[in-house]
C-alpha positions, -999 to +999 in steps of 0.1 A: -700+430-378-693+462-402-655+456-396-656+419-404-682+426-437-658+454-449-628+432-447-646+407-464-656+433-493-624+445-495-608+412-498-630+402-526-628+436-544-588+431-548-594+400-565-624+405-584-643+376-571-674+395-565-680+378-601-683+345-590-707+351-557-742+346-569-767+337-543-770+302-555-726+299-555-728+313-522-755+285-510-734+259-523-703+273-505-718+275-472-733+242-473-698+227-487-678+246-456-707+235-434-697+201-445-662+202-438-671+217-406-688+185-395-658+170-407-638+179-378-665+158-356-664+129-378-656+103-359-654+114-324-655+144-300-616+147-303-611+178-325-589+200-336-600+238-321-577+258-346-592+233-375-627+239-365-625+275-359-610+281-397-641+260-409-662+284-384-646+312-401-653+299-440-691+292-427-693+325-419-674+346-445-698+331-471-727+337-450-716+374-445-711+377-485-745+361-488-762+386-467-742+416-485-754+402-519-788+399-508-793+429-493-798+423-456-782+431-424-769+401-405-776+415-372-814+425-381-826+392-397-808+371-368-824+388-341-856+387-360-853+352-366-841+348-323-879+367-319-895+342-342-880+312-321-888+325-287-926+321-298-923+286-311-898+277-283-916+295-250-893+290-224-921+266-199-921+246-228-887+242-243-864+245-214-841+216-209-854+203-238-845+193-273-882+184-288-891+204-321-918+234-315-944+212-332-942+184-305-936+207-273 
């Protein structure tokens, strides 16, 4: 992840784009790109893998930028959230079902 974060940071520094990357703007961009990712599946499951990968990369890109802007380690916060989810969704109750944690 470090290599990716450094490449994104360099890309933005070379273009002087960091000035546009407030947490608010990055959150908007994440949502916009997630919508574009969803659009790849809009009418059916016959999707173009290249398009999906490009939109997914855009979502990741903005997520990494948000983490950098907030001074948090993406790996650390994802693993922390996963531990929290393990408690909310214990295997014995959640295995094979999509029920929300508060209804298990």
